[in-house]
C-alpha positions in Angstrom: 65.0 -60.0 7.3 63.8 -57.8 10.0 61.7 -54.7 9.9 64.0 -51.7 8.4 62.8 -48.0 9.0 66.5 -46.6 8.9 66.4 -43.3 6.5 70.6 -44.5 5.7 68.8 -48.2 4.3 70.1 -48.0 0.8 67.2 -50.7 0.3 64.6 -49.4 2.4 65.9 -45.9 2.8 66.5 -42.7 0.6 70.7 -43.4 0.5 72.4 -43.6 -2.6 75.4 -46.0 -3.3 78.1 -45.5 -5.8 81.5 -45.5 -6.5 83.9 -48.3 -5.0 82.7 -51.5 -3.5 84.7 -54.1 -1.2 84.0 -57.4 0.1 85.7 -58.5 3.6 85.1 -59.7 7.1 83.5 -57.7 10.1 86.4 -57.3 12.7 84.1 -55.4 15.3 80.0 -54.7 15.6 80.3 -52.9 19.1 79.3 -49.7 17.9 75.5 -48.5 17.4 74.3 -49.5 13.7 78.1 -49.3 12.5 80.6 -52.3 12.2 84.5 -52.4 11.2 85.0 -53.9 8.5 88.8 -55.6 7.3 89.7 -55.9 3.9 92.7 -57.4 2.4 94.3 -56.8 -0.1 98.1 -57.9 -2.6 101.0 -55.3 -2.3 104.0 -55.7 -4.8 107.4 -55.5 -3.3 109.6 -54.8 -6.8 112.6 -55.4 -5.4 111.8 -59.0 -4.7 109.1 -59.5 -7.4 106.7 -60.8 -4.6 103.4 -59.9 -3.1 102.8 -59.5 0.5 99.4 -59.1 2.3 98.6 -55.6 3.5 95.0 -54.9 5.5 92.7 -51.8 5.5 90.1 -51.5 8.1 86.8 -49.4 7.0 84.2 -48.4 9.1 80.5 -48.9 7.1 76.9 -48.0 8.3 75.1 -51.2 9.3 71.4 -51.4 8.8 69.1 -53.0 11.2 67.7 -55.2 8.0 71.3 -56.8 7.2 72.3 -56.8 11.0 76.0 -58.0 10.8 78.2 -59.7 13.4 81.4 -60.2 14.2 83.1 -62.7 11.9 80.7 -62.3 9.0 81.6 -61.8 5.2 79.8 -58.8 4.2 79.7 -56.6 0.9 79.9 -53.1 1.5 79.6 -50.1 -1.2 80.5 -46.2 -0.9 78.1 -43.5 -0.6 77.7 -39.9 0.7 79.7 -39.3 4.1 77.5 -40.5 7.0 79.4 -39.1 9.5 83.6 -38.3 10.4 84.8 -41.4 9.6 82.0 -43.7 7.6 81.5 -43.4 4.0 80.6 -46.8 3.2 77.0 -48.9 3.8 76.5 -52.8 4.2 74.8 -53.8 1.1 74.4 -57.6 1.7 75.5 -60.2 4.0 77.4 -63.6 2.3 78.2 -65.8 5.8 77.2 -65.8 9.0 79.7 -67.2 11.4 78.0 -68.6 14.7 79.7 -68.3 17.9 
């Protein structure tokens, strides 16, 4: 793990996590200390009694100690609003995809 002096880091900083948690794939890591995460969920179509895949995009804070890249599988947890669109923070990185 890299050095982390980020106050918005849940491990090394003062940010408290609470609420919902998701696991998904990082779609974009082009922003500074932020990622866009895609989460797959199943949606029931009552008429046909079948499920379809639907996707949700979430913007999350990416601390320098975790440093998730595009294609990685990560776990995010809800926290206080960090900006207009960010209310989640990356907790853990499961898989690294080497390009």
